[in-house]
C-alpha positions as CSV (number, residue, x, y, z in Angstrom):
1,M,-211.9,54.1,7.9
2,K,-208.5,55.9,8.0
3,L,-206.4,55.8,11.1
4,A,-205.9,59.6,11.5
5,P,-209.5,60.4,12.3
6,L,-209.7,57.6,14.8
7,V,-206.6,58.9,16.6
8,A,-207.9,62.4,16.6
9,D,-211.3,61.3,17.9
10,T,-209.6,59.3,20.6
11,L,-207.5,62.2,21.8
12,R,-210.6,64.5,21.8
13,S,-212.5,62.1,23.9
14,Q,-210.0,62.1,26.8
15,P,-211.0,64.3,29.7
16,G,-208.3,66.8,30.8
17,I,-206.5,66.6,27.5
18,D,-206.6,69.7,25.2
19,P,-206.3,68.2,21.7
20,A,-205.4,71.7,20.3
21,R,-202.1,71.4,22.2
22,L,-201.3,68.0,20.6
23,R,-200.1,66.9,17.2
24,F,-199.4,63.4,15.9
25,T,-198.0,61.6,12.9
26,I,-198.7,58.0,11.9
27,S,-196.2,55.8,10.2
28,G,-197.3,53.2,7.6
29,D,-196.8,50.4,10.2
30,G,-199.3,51.9,12.7
31,V,-196.8,53.7,15.0
32,V,-198.2,57.0,16.3
33,T,-195.8,59.8,17.3
34,L,-197.5,62.0,19.8
35,E,-196.1,65.5,20.5
36,G,-197.3,68.6,22.3
37,V,-198.0,69.7,25.8
38,V,-200.1,68.3,28.7
39,H,-200.5,69.6,32.2
40,T,-200.0,66.4,34.2
41,Y,-198.0,63.2,33.9
42,A,-201.3,61.3,34.3
43,D,-202.6,63.0,31.1
44,K,-199.4,62.0,29.2
45,C,-200.0,58.4,30.2
46,T,-203.7,58.5,29.5
47,A,-203.2,59.8,26.0
48,E,-200.7,57.0,25.2
49,E,-202.9,54.3,26.8
50,A,-206.0,55.5,24.9
51,L,-204.1,55.4,21.6
52,L,-202.9,51.9,22.2
53,R,-206.5,50.8,22.3
54,V,-207.2,52.2,18.8
55,P,-207.4,49.4,16.2
56,D,-204.4,49.3,13.9
57,V,-202.2,51.4,16.3
58,F,-199.4,49.1,17.2
59,A,-197.1,51.4,19.2
60,V,-197.0,55.0,20.5
61,W,-193.9,57.1,20.6
62,N,-194.9,59.5,23.4
63,L,-193.0,62.7,23.1
64,L,-195.5,64.8,25.1
65,E,-194.0,67.4,27.4
66,V,-195.5,67.8,30.9
67,R,-195.8,71.5,31.8
68,L,-197.3,71.8,35.3
69,T,-199.7,74.5,36.1
70,I,-198.9,76.8,39.0
71,G,-201.5,75.0,41.1
72,D,-199.9,71.6,40.5
73,Y,-196.3,72.7,41.1
74,R,-194.6,71.3,44.2
75,T,-191.0,71.6,45.4
76,D,-189.0,68.3,45.1
77,A,-188.8,68.1,48.9
78,T,-192.6,68.5,49.3
79,L,-193.3,66.0,46.4
80,E,-190.9,63.5,47.9
81,R,-192.7,63.8,51.3
82,V,-196.1,63.4,49.7
83,L,-194.9,60.3,47.8
84,R,-193.4,58.7,50.8
85,E,-196.7,59.1,52.7
86,L,-198.5,57.7,49.7
87,I,-196.3,54.6,49.5
88,D,-196.6,54.1,53.2
89,S,-200.4,54.1,52.9
90,L,-200.6,51.6,50.1
91,A,-201.8,48.2,51.0
92,R,-200.2,45.0,49.6
93,M,-196.7,46.5,49.7
94,P,-193.7,44.6,51.2
95,S,-192.7,45.5,54.8
96,E,-189.5,47.2,53.4
97,R,-191.1,49.9,51.3
98,P,-189.5,51.0,48.0
99,R,-187.4,54.2,48.1
100,V,-188.4,57.4,46.3
101,S,-186.4,60.4,45.2
102,V,-187.4,63.4,43.2
103,L,-185.4,65.8,41.0
104,N,-187.2,68.6,39.2
105,G,-190.5,66.7,39.5
106,W,-189.0,63.5,38.0
107,V,-189.6,60.6,40.4
108,T,-187.2,57.7,40.8
109,L,-188.4,54.5,42.5
110,E,-185.9,52.0,43.8
111,G,-186.1,48.8,45.9
112,T,-187.7,45.4,45.6
113,V,-191.2,44.2,45.7
114,S,-192.5,40.6,45.7
115,H,-194.8,40.7,42.8
116,A,-195.1,42.6,39.4
117,F,-198.5,44.0,40.4
118,Q,-196.9,45.9,43.3
119,K,-194.5,47.6,40.9
120,Q,-197.4,48.6,38.6
121,L,-199.5,49.7,41.6
122,L,-196.8,52.1,42.7
123,A,-196.4,53.6,39.3
124,N,-200.1,54.0,38.7
125,A,-200.7,55.7,42.1
126,I,-197.7,58.0,41.7
127,R,-198.5,59.2,38.2
128,E,-201.8,60.7,39.6
129,V,-200.0,63.0,42.1
130,A,-199.8,66.7,41.2
131,G,-196.3,67.8,40.6
132,V,-195.0,64.6,39.0
133,V,-193.5,65.1,35.5
134,G,-192.2,61.6,35.0
135,I,-191.3,58.3,36.6
136,S,-188.2,56.1,36.4
137,N,-189.5,52.9,37.9
138,Q,-186.4,50.9,38.8
139,I,-188.2,48.6,41.2
140,A,-187.0,45.0,41.0
141,V,-189.5,42.2,41.3
142,G,-188.4,39.3,43.4
143,Q,-189.4,37.3,46.4
144,E,-189.2,39.3,49.7
145,R,-186.7,37.7,52.1
146,R,-188.3,37.1,55.4
147,T,-185.9,37.1,58.3
148,D,-188.5,37.2,61.1
149,R,-189.2,33.5,61.1
150,P,-187.3,30.3,60.1
151,P,-188.2,28.5,56.9
152,L,-190.9,25.8,57.2
153,P,-189.4,22.3,57.4
154,C,-190.0,19.9,54.6
155,A,-192.6,17.2,55.2
156,T,-191.1,13.8,55.8
157,S,-192.7,10.4,55.6
């Protein structure tokens, strides 16, 4: 079966995505270039992730534009407050929470987490928030430094 019908069927099957507002091209090496308009950043990510599950698609060049509906629009200050509350409510985050800033709906995350799953957890949660048009995840992954207790002594024999 040709790749183009599989890509088109995959895009049509994604809830919240209007395939009439999307267009795609496929290179000979299985790279899909996706263009058009979606209403949420989550939809942009969902479209890319769905296409990466299609057999013989090896990469997706995601050029989708996020155009918020009036109902999803939030000021940067409001969005930043909502995201800080979201980050504070997430379990399994380090005691020093990552920092968030917002400019024109684009979210920048900074700071350090102990494990890679925490970095991904933040990005996955934030992409679902109304008003987000993109994320720059600059979170570093490294061991959290604990200053509240001394290190454990080595066992001696």
